[in-house]
Backbone bond lengths (Angstrom), bond angles and torsions (degrees), N, CA, C in turn:
res aa  C-N    CA-C-N  psi(-1)  N-CA   C-N-CA  omega(-1)  CA-C   N-CA-C  phi
1 M - - - 1.405 - - 1.536 110.21 -
2 Q 1.274 119.45 139.16 1.438 125.54 177.15 1.540 108.08 -110.53
3 V 1.368 116.87 146.41 1.428 121.47 -177.46 1.568 107.80 -126.85
4 D 1.270 115.70 154.92 1.465 125.59 173.33 1.580 106.25 -76.37
5 P 1.345 118.31 116.58 1.480 118.92 178.73 1.489 113.50 -63.02
6 R 1.368 116.93 -24.64 1.497 116.39 179.00 1.516 110.43 -72.10
7 G 1.318 119.37 -24.62 1.424 121.26 174.25 1.498 110.98 -68.41
8 Q 1.311 116.99 -36.41 1.484 120.43 177.14 1.514 109.99 -64.80
9 R 1.316 116.86 -39.84 1.468 117.58 -179.33 1.539 111.51 -71.58
10 F 1.379 116.64 -35.14 1.431 120.19 171.85 1.533 112.68 -59.03
11 A 1.292 115.99 -43.37 1.473 119.86 177.91 1.521 111.01 -65.26
12 A 1.290 115.72 -36.69 1.525 120.32 178.94 1.550 108.71 -66.00
13 V 1.353 117.75 -35.90 1.459 118.60 178.72 1.534 109.73 -65.62
14 L 1.337 116.23 -46.88 1.462 119.59 178.37 1.530 111.70 -60.84
15 T 1.307 116.37 -43.49 1.445 123.76 179.19 1.527 110.20 -60.22
16 S 1.328 116.54 -43.80 1.447 121.42 178.90 1.520 110.50 -60.47
17 V 1.276 116.37 -44.32 1.517 120.09 -178.02 1.534 108.06 -64.48
18 V 1.382 119.40 -45.03 1.443 119.93 -179.10 1.560 110.52 -62.93
19 L 1.284 115.05 -42.90 1.547 120.44 -176.30 1.560 106.96 -65.36
20 I 1.385 118.22 -40.85 1.474 115.42 178.22 1.489 112.15 -64.01
21 V 1.358 118.48 -37.65 1.458 121.04 175.53 1.507 110.67 -63.56
22 V 1.325 119.60 -39.09 1.495 122.75 177.11 1.534 108.31 -60.47
23 L 1.288 118.40 -47.89 1.481 121.69 179.74 1.477 112.70 -61.53
24 V 1.305 117.76 -39.06 1.459 119.33 179.37 1.473 114.78 -73.73
25 T 1.371 117.22 -37.75 1.458 120.75 -175.96 1.525 114.31 -98.71
26 G 1.341 116.91 -19.73 1.491 120.97 -177.15 1.506 112.27 70.15
27 S 1.314 117.48 26.42 1.475 124.65 -174.50 1.551 108.15 -81.82
28 W 1.325 113.93 105.33 1.514 116.41 174.76 1.494 110.40 -71.00
29 E 1.329 118.47 -24.87 1.529 121.07 179.40 1.493 107.78 -64.98
30 L 1.281 117.94 -44.55 1.486 121.88 -176.11 1.516 108.29 -70.54
31 L 1.313 117.17 -35.94 1.501 119.07 174.00 1.538 111.93 -68.34
32 A 1.306 116.50 -33.45 1.470 119.77 174.37 1.547 111.52 -66.28
33 A 1.305 115.91 -36.10 1.490 119.24 174.90 1.521 111.62 -64.13
34 Q 1.295 113.78 -41.31 1.453 118.78 176.80 1.522 111.18 -63.89
35 A 1.312 116.37 -40.23 1.483 120.85 173.53 1.470 112.46 -56.02
36 V 1.307 115.97 -39.17 1.497 121.77 179.25 1.538 107.56 -63.77
37 V 1.344 118.17 -43.75 1.475 121.78 177.94 1.530 109.42 -60.53
38 F 1.341 117.55 -44.16 1.467 119.59 177.28 1.487 111.32 -61.28
39 A 1.327 115.67 -42.87 1.479 119.34 -179.40 1.495 114.49 -62.61
40 L 1.338 115.46 -42.76 1.491 120.27 176.49 1.508 111.89 -64.12
41 S 1.289 119.39 -29.84 1.438 123.99 178.03 1.514 110.34 -79.89
42 T 1.262 119.09 -27.89 1.467 120.57 -175.41 1.508 112.31 -93.95
43 L 1.313 118.50 -50.48 1.464 121.23 -168.09 1.561 110.32 -74.55
44 P 1.333 118.71 -59.89 1.487 117.42 178.34 1.520 113.02 -80.98
45 G 1.399 115.93 -19.28 1.447 118.91 176.37 1.531 112.22 121.97
46 L 1.314 114.80 164.91 1.483 122.83 179.73 1.509 114.35 -55.03
47 R 1.355 114.39 -33.20 1.440 119.02 -179.30 1.451 114.23 -57.53
48 H 1.430 117.83 -25.05 1.412 122.43 -177.53 1.524 113.91 -100.64
49 S 1.327 114.14 10.31 1.486 117.70 -179.97 1.520 111.09 -67.95
50 P 1.310 119.09 129.35 1.453 120.84 174.83 1.533 112.98 -58.37
51 Y 1.291 119.57 -41.94 1.430 121.92 -179.74 1.546 109.50 -68.94
52 G 1.346 118.60 -36.08 1.394 120.98 172.95 1.508 114.93 -62.76
53 L 1.286 117.18 -35.26 1.474 123.36 176.07 1.523 110.23 -64.63
54 I 1.319 115.35 -42.31 1.512 119.72 176.56 1.553 107.07 -62.34
55 Y 1.289 116.58 -50.37 1.462 120.37 -178.20 1.563 111.89 -56.90
56 R 1.312 117.14 -49.58 1.448 122.15 -179.56 1.471 113.32 -65.42
57 T 1.355 118.19 -31.43 1.457 120.75 -178.28 1.536 113.46 -82.60
58 F 1.314 117.04 -44.01 1.401 123.37 -167.36 1.543 115.61 -107.56
59 V 1.323 119.20 -32.07 1.428 122.87 -168.99 1.551 110.30 -102.60
60 R 1.362 117.64 -54.68 1.425 118.74 -176.70 1.527 115.71 -58.15
61 P 1.342 121.26 -36.44 1.465 120.13 179.03 1.585 109.38 -62.36
62 R 1.289 117.24 -27.54 1.448 118.05 -178.69 1.506 115.63 -86.28
63 I 1.299 116.33 -21.62 1.485 118.92 179.37 1.548 116.17 -108.10
64 G 1.283 114.14 -5.52 1.500 119.50 175.77 1.509 112.65 85.77
65 P 1.335 115.43 175.94 1.469 121.79 -178.74 1.568 111.78 -65.99
66 P 1.253 118.15 155.40 1.476 122.05 177.45 1.500 110.92 -73.88
67 R 1.315 114.53 154.41 1.499 119.01 173.01 1.488 112.69 -72.04
68 E 1.333 115.69 -30.42 1.464 119.31 -179.44 1.516 106.70 -149.66
69 L 1.349 115.85 157.53 1.395 124.09 178.70 1.528 109.43 -115.07
70 E 1.305 117.36 166.52 1.482 120.05 179.16 1.516 105.13 -132.38
71 A 1.330 114.22 158.90 1.440 121.75 176.02 1.481 111.23 -61.66
72 A 1.323 120.77 145.99 1.447 125.67 -178.74 1.510 113.41 -78.97
73 G 1.359 116.68 -23.79 1.434 120.08 -175.21 1.538 115.27 -55.06
74 P 1.306 117.55 -55.59 1.520 118.28 178.63 1.541 115.26 -57.19
75 P 1.360 118.87 -47.40 1.472 116.95 178.30 1.470 112.05 -63.65
76 R 1.325 117.25 -35.61 1.491 118.79 179.42 1.497 111.15 -65.30
77 F 1.339 115.50 -40.26 1.467 119.50 175.52 1.484 110.34 -61.02
78 A 1.369 118.04 -44.16 1.444 122.70 178.51 1.543 111.95 -57.93
79 Q 1.303 114.82 -38.52 1.495 118.61 177.14 1.499 110.29 -64.17
80 G 1.336 116.07 -35.31 1.467 120.01 178.84 1.545 111.36 -67.45
81 V 1.351 114.46 -38.26 1.493 116.82 177.21 1.527 109.45 -66.60
82 G 1.333 116.49 -40.27 1.484 120.89 176.58 1.524 109.36 -60.73
83 L 1.395 118.11 -40.94 1.485 120.70 177.83 1.525 108.46 -61.12
84 T 1.225 121.90 -43.15 1.448 124.90 -179.70 1.509 112.60 -58.86
85 F 1.394 115.83 -49.50 1.459 119.04 177.56 1.517 111.99 -65.57
86 A 1.306 116.92 -35.43 1.462 119.78 -178.17 1.547 109.43 -67.46
87 L 1.333 116.10 -42.26 1.483 119.55 177.16 1.514 112.82 -63.45
88 V 1.304 116.47 -41.30 1.478 120.24 176.25 1.528 108.37 -62.17
89 G 1.339 114.97 -44.71 1.459 118.67 178.42 1.515 114.24 -60.78
90 V 1.345 116.11 -40.30 1.526 118.74 179.55 1.516 107.89 -62.34
91 V 1.313 118.82 -45.07 1.443 121.24 178.33 1.552 111.45 -60.49
92 G 1.314 118.19 -41.90 1.448 121.90 178.69 1.553 112.87 -63.89
93 Y 1.319 115.13 -42.31 1.440 119.00 -179.04 1.555 109.36 -76.78
94 A 1.329 117.90 -46.15 1.443 119.08 -173.77 1.574 113.41 -65.85
95 F 1.320 114.04 -38.12 1.455 116.64 -177.45 1.543 112.87 -108.90
96 G 1.307 114.29 6.76 1.442 120.63 -174.62 1.531 116.21 -55.76
97 N 1.331 115.36 -46.24 1.456 119.18 -174.51 1.533 110.33 -70.58
98 G 1.292 117.67 -38.54 1.481 118.92 -178.79 1.586 111.36 -76.06
99 W 1.328 115.97 -35.07 1.500 120.02 -175.30 1.490 111.39 -104.91
100 G 1.330 117.01 -3.93 1.455 118.44 179.58 1.537 113.90 72.31
101 I 1.334 118.35 31.22 1.453 121.29 -178.14 1.462 113.60 -117.95
102 T 1.331 120.66 22.20 1.469 122.85 179.02 1.522 109.40 -54.42
103 W 1.366 119.77 -33.01 1.432 123.20 178.53 1.466 109.66 -56.74
104 L 1.349 119.66 -35.08 1.456 122.10 -179.54 1.546 109.61 -63.27
105 G 1.292 116.43 -42.88 1.432 119.73 178.56 1.581 112.42 -61.00
106 I 1.327 111.84 -44.54 1.457 118.95 179.45 1.542 110.87 -62.54
107 L 1.310 114.34 -46.39 1.476 118.62 -174.58 1.545 108.42 -68.98
108 A 1.282 119.89 -46.37 1.507 121.80 179.39 1.533 109.09 -61.64
109 T 1.293 119.08 -41.74 1.488 121.62 179.74 1.542 109.82 -64.64
110 A 1.330 115.82 -43.64 1.437 121.18 179.88 1.555 112.01 -61.66
111 F 1.343 116.74 -42.81 1.464 119.39 175.78 1.512 112.66 -62.03
112 A 1.338 116.68 -44.57 1.458 121.73 177.87 1.539 110.84 -61.08
113 L 1.354 115.59 -41.23 1.445 121.45 177.33 1.543 110.20 -61.17
114 G 1.305 115.88 -47.72 1.487 121.21 -179.76 1.542 110.29 -54.11
115 A 1.287 115.38 -48.03 1.514 120.06 -178.47 1.530 108.49 -66.38
116 A 1.312 119.54 -45.71 1.460 120.64 -179.73 1.499 113.21 -63.85
117 F 1.328 114.37 -36.88 1.472 118.52 -179.97 1.526 113.18 -69.21
118 L 1.352 114.45 -35.88 1.470 117.33 177.41 1.584 109.70 -63.38
119 N 1.275 116.72 -35.79 1.450 118.56 175.85 1.492 113.63 -73.48
120 A 1.338 119.35 -41.20 1.415 125.19 -177.86 1.471 111.55 -65.89
121 A 1.353 116.59 -45.97 1.471 121.65 -173.53 1.560 113.00 -85.20
122 F 1.308 114.43 -37.14 1.499 118.00 -168.99 1.512 113.70 -120.50
123 G 1.345 119.08 -6.18 1.423 121.72 -175.95 1.542 114.35 71.12
124 F 1.316 115.31 20.31 1.446 120.61 179.99 1.522 108.54 -100.76
125 C 1.265 119.05 107.77 1.479 124.73 179.19 1.561 110.39 -89.41
126 L 1.267 114.92 100.34 1.455 120.29 -176.15 1.551 109.14 -62.68
127 G 1.316 118.59 -44.14 1.418 122.84 179.86 1.536 112.27 -61.79
128 C 1.345 115.16 -37.67 1.453 123.54 179.19 1.559 107.49 -63.14
129 E 1.294 114.60 -46.17 1.449 118.21 -178.89 1.512 111.29 -66.39
130 M 1.309 118.23 -35.15 1.447 120.99 174.72 1.546 111.17 -62.91
131 Y 1.377 114.90 -41.08 1.449 119.04 177.83 1.533 112.91 -58.30
132 V 1.328 114.13 -46.60 1.501 120.15 -179.20 1.508 109.72 -62.81
133 L 1.361 116.39 -43.49 1.464 121.50 -177.21 1.585 107.02 -65.08
134 I 1.305 119.59 -44.19 1.464 120.76 -178.15 1.536 108.89 -67.77
135 Q 1.278 118.25 -37.39 1.522 119.43 179.18 1.539 108.91 -65.12
136 R 1.331 117.25 -41.07 1.442 120.65 177.47 1.531 114.38 -62.44
137 L 1.329 113.40 -43.19 1.424 121.57 178.08 1.572 112.88 -63.14
138 R 1.307 113.46 -33.02 1.492 120.10 176.46 1.504 111.39 -83.80
139 G 1.308 116.98 -7.31 1.484 120.60 -177.28 1.479 115.88 82.29
140 G 1.312 117.47 13.66 1.468 121.03 -176.60 1.514 113.06 -86.12
141 L 1.330 119.00 -24.44 1.442 118.79 177.61 1.492 108.49 -121.30
142 R 1.261 117.12 141.02 1.473 122.35 177.20 1.474 108.50 -120.89
143 S 1.308 114.24 143.86 1.446 118.66 174.52 1.523 106.71 -66.68
144 P 1.360 117.13 145.29 1.502 117.13 179.90 1.518 111.12 -62.70
145 H 1.293 116.81 -21.97 1.449 119.78 179.40 1.601 113.45 -84.23
146 K 1.251 116.80 -6.53 1.420 122.59 -176.71 1.469 112.90 -110.50
147 S 1.344 119.61 -0.48 1.496 120.60 -175.11 1.533 107.25 -72.21
148 K 1.323 113.40 160.30 1.469 121.59 -179.45 1.578 109.97 -62.48
149 A 1.312 116.11 -35.74 1.420 120.33 -176.32 1.559 113.33 -60.23
150 N 1.263 118.01 -32.40 1.491 120.38 -174.85 1.571 109.09 -129.16
151 S 1.318 117.79 23.14 1.484 117.94 -178.35 1.550 112.97 -67.42
152 D 1.391 118.07 -22.87 1.470 119.40 179.91 1.500 110.35 -95.88
153 R 1.254 120.09 -5.96 1.450 123.70 -174.99 1.479 110.61 -85.86
154 E 1.300 116.90 150.28 1.459 122.61 178.79 1.558 105.57 -84.42
155 V 1.278 117.09 139.37 1.459 122.03 -179.92 1.528 108.26 -95.75
156 P 1.312 118.10 124.91 1.466 118.89 177.87 1.489 111.48 -64.33
157 A 1.328 117.12 145.92 1.445 123.89 179.60 1.486 110.95 -73.89
């Protein structure tokens, strides 16, 4: 499946706003709602993302089709990383006062916000880059310049 990278940036903007509100209010319920958004984007896939639905319904018809598409694997992995941080944050906020781990909720939310903001503001998907790096380390992705088909060819500068 291919996805519109502009939709991923749109989702990152909405995610950034939600996470800022969580940091300001300390609302574990709002962070749990964001975790559900991450889960819907990760488990059944990006096609089921609530933010993607908003983008496809209201934004994309007004801006037209994308010039290029990207593979869905890296953004889906990134949503899974966001889900992990959101779940850790929910635990930190929800049980923080009793267990003294509110700092864990704040830290996990701040890390998720940092990654979402990088994508929203600069188009740099940290989770996507992690995905590519992990795949390369596992031997699953090869650089086009390193494939057997062109390993003896000179690459133009």
